[in-house]
Residue frames relative to the residue before (quaternion, step in Angstrom):
aa qw qx qy qz dx dy dz
M 1.0000 0.0000 0.0000 0.0000 0.00 0.00 0.00
N 0.2812 -0.7650 0.5508 0.1799 3.56 -0.78 0.95
K 0.6844 -0.5296 0.3188 0.3866 3.55 -1.22 0.44
N 0.5694 0.5922 -0.3863 0.4192 3.59 1.19 -0.35
E 0.7158 0.3944 -0.2336 0.5268 3.58 1.27 -0.29
Q 0.6038 0.6147 -0.3399 0.3769 3.59 1.23 -0.23
T 0.2578 -0.7094 0.6356 0.1626 3.48 -1.33 0.58
V 0.0589 -0.7973 0.6004 0.0200 3.57 -0.90 0.91
L 0.2709 -0.7311 0.6055 0.1596 3.53 -1.26 0.61
V 0.0650 -0.7700 0.6343 0.0239 3.55 -0.93 0.95
T 0.2346 -0.7659 0.5816 0.1417 3.57 -0.68 1.07
G 0.7791 0.2581 -0.2289 0.5234 3.55 -1.13 0.64
A 0.2762 0.8445 -0.4273 0.1672 3.54 1.25 0.55
N 0.6396 0.5684 -0.3416 0.3888 3.60 1.15 -0.24
S 0.8128 0.1065 -0.0829 0.5668 3.62 1.20 -0.04
G 0.8368 0.2910 -0.1665 0.4329 3.52 -1.38 0.12
I 0.8434 -0.1092 0.1101 0.5144 3.53 -1.03 -0.87
G 0.6188 0.5570 -0.3463 0.4323 3.58 1.02 -0.75
L 0.6712 0.4858 -0.2916 0.4780 3.57 0.91 -0.91
E 0.6572 0.4973 -0.3150 0.4708 3.59 0.92 -0.83
T 0.6099 0.5424 -0.3426 0.4653 3.59 1.11 -0.66
V 0.6314 0.5271 -0.3241 0.4674 3.58 0.97 -0.86
K 0.6555 0.5161 -0.3135 0.4535 3.58 0.89 -0.91
K 0.6740 0.4951 -0.2974 0.4605 3.58 0.90 -0.91
L 0.6434 0.5168 -0.3234 0.4630 3.58 0.96 -0.83
S 0.6325 0.5177 -0.3267 0.4746 3.58 1.03 -0.76
E 0.6473 0.5144 -0.3100 0.4694 3.58 0.95 -0.87
L 0.6866 0.4845 -0.2766 0.4662 3.58 1.06 -0.77
G 0.5781 -0.6505 0.3433 0.3533 3.57 1.27 -0.04
Y 0.3447 0.7238 -0.5314 0.2736 3.60 1.12 0.41
H 0.5028 -0.7165 0.4092 0.2576 3.53 -0.79 1.12
K 0.8205 0.0475 0.0216 0.5692 3.58 0.67 -1.11
I 0.0774 -0.7870 0.6121 0.0036 3.53 -0.84 1.05
I 0.2081 -0.7666 0.5996 0.0973 3.53 -0.75 1.14
L 0.2549 -0.7804 0.5592 0.1154 3.54 -0.69 1.16
G 0.2015 -0.7732 0.5932 0.0985 3.57 -0.53 1.18
C 0.1215 0.7908 -0.5801 0.1528 3.57 -0.47 1.27
R 0.5865 -0.6074 0.4090 0.3460 3.57 -1.17 0.51
T 0.7920 0.1222 -0.0839 0.5922 3.60 1.15 -0.51
I 0.5930 -0.5681 0.4384 0.3653 3.55 -1.21 0.57
E 0.6220 0.5625 -0.3419 0.4241 3.59 1.05 -0.78
K 0.6536 0.4988 -0.3161 0.4734 3.61 0.94 -0.86
G 0.6590 0.5168 -0.3084 0.4512 3.58 0.97 -0.82
E 0.6746 0.4882 -0.2952 0.4684 3.57 0.88 -0.91
K 0.6254 0.5239 -0.3323 0.4733 3.59 1.03 -0.78
T 0.6500 0.5175 -0.3126 0.4604 3.59 0.99 -0.83
I 0.6309 0.5230 -0.3373 0.4634 3.60 0.98 -0.78
R 0.6436 0.5107 -0.3244 0.4687 3.59 0.91 -0.86
H 0.6380 0.5314 -0.3096 0.4633 3.58 1.01 -0.88
L 0.6628 0.5106 -0.3034 0.4560 3.59 0.88 -0.95
L 0.6813 0.4851 -0.2931 0.4633 3.58 0.86 -0.93
T 0.6334 0.5294 -0.3223 0.4633 3.59 1.04 -0.78
E 0.6962 0.4593 -0.2639 0.4845 3.58 1.07 -0.77
G 0.6095 -0.6079 0.3354 0.3828 3.60 1.25 0.06
F 0.4887 0.6334 -0.4567 0.3891 3.61 1.19 0.28
V 0.1738 0.8378 -0.4832 0.1854 3.54 0.56 1.28
N 0.5176 0.6763 -0.4023 0.3360 3.61 1.24 0.00
S 0.7249 0.3908 -0.2250 0.5207 3.59 1.22 -0.31
V 0.3901 -0.6416 0.5979 0.2805 3.51 -1.38 0.32
Y 0.1774 -0.8060 0.5604 0.0695 3.57 -0.82 0.99
E 0.0215 -0.7636 0.6453 -0.0058 3.51 -1.18 0.72
V 0.3278 -0.7408 0.5527 0.1953 3.56 -1.11 0.67
L 0.0819 -0.7364 0.6697 0.0506 3.53 -1.11 0.85
V 0.2911 -0.7500 0.5672 0.1763 3.57 -0.60 1.13
I 0.2300 0.7607 -0.5637 0.2250 3.53 -0.56 1.25
D 0.1250 -0.7364 0.6602 0.0792 3.52 -1.14 0.77
V 0.2834 -0.8131 0.4825 0.1606 3.59 -0.16 1.24
A 0.5769 0.5641 -0.3864 0.4468 3.60 1.24 -0.13
S 0.6887 0.4266 -0.2567 0.5271 3.57 1.31 -0.24
K 0.4341 -0.7139 0.4876 0.2533 3.57 -0.65 1.11
S 0.6740 0.4949 -0.3118 0.4512 3.61 0.88 -0.86
S 0.6432 0.5083 -0.3190 0.4756 3.59 1.02 -0.76
S 0.6428 0.5262 -0.3181 0.4568 3.58 1.01 -0.81
F 0.6691 0.4836 -0.3005 0.4775 3.59 0.95 -0.85
K 0.6162 0.5310 -0.3451 0.4682 3.58 1.04 -0.72
G 0.6530 0.5121 -0.3044 0.4676 3.59 0.95 -0.86
L 0.6337 0.5238 -0.3199 0.4709 3.56 1.00 -0.83
R 0.6513 0.5085 -0.3194 0.4640 3.60 0.91 -0.86
E 0.6370 0.5243 -0.3287 0.4597 3.61 1.00 -0.77
L 0.6562 0.5047 -0.3113 0.4666 3.58 0.97 -0.84
V 0.6531 0.5046 -0.3139 0.4694 3.58 0.93 -0.87
A 0.6382 0.5332 -0.3228 0.4519 3.60 1.00 -0.81
K 0.6929 0.4370 -0.2619 0.5102 3.60 1.18 -0.55
N 0.4833 -0.6983 0.3992 0.3455 3.57 1.34 0.23
C 0.3319 0.7176 -0.5320 0.3030 3.57 1.06 0.74
I 0.3550 -0.6896 0.5842 0.2391 3.56 -1.04 0.77
V 0.2105 -0.8026 0.5508 0.0896 3.55 -0.63 1.13
S 0.0707 0.7871 -0.6043 0.1010 3.54 -0.75 1.11
A 0.3745 -0.7262 0.5314 0.2237 3.55 -1.01 0.77
K 0.4356 0.7149 -0.4463 0.3162 3.57 1.28 0.01
S 0.1212 -0.7968 0.5904 0.0431 3.54 -0.90 0.93
E 0.0243 0.8017 -0.5947 0.0551 3.56 -0.68 1.13
L 0.2094 0.8436 -0.4778 0.1274 3.54 1.22 0.46
L 0.8893 0.0622 -0.0668 0.4482 3.48 -1.14 0.89
K 0.2938 0.7542 -0.5340 0.2444 3.58 0.95 0.82
G 0.7458 0.4253 -0.2299 0.4583 3.56 1.10 -0.52
């Protein structure tokens, strides 16, 4: 599967390294990027910011998740599985 067909999840996607990771993945041509954020509002604001800055090559979706909370993490995992996402802990970020 090439990156044009892949979906990736980035936690902490609304600021700092997470946001920069989202930008790079979009530049690299990843089709769908799921923004892991603590609130839907932060995620939606980040999507508007990305589109305004010209990161329009990807489809964005928000997953409300707090990775510091076990229950929130499991809830997020269940949501991903319900959407038929393949969940992998493998990280290959920025190899290209």
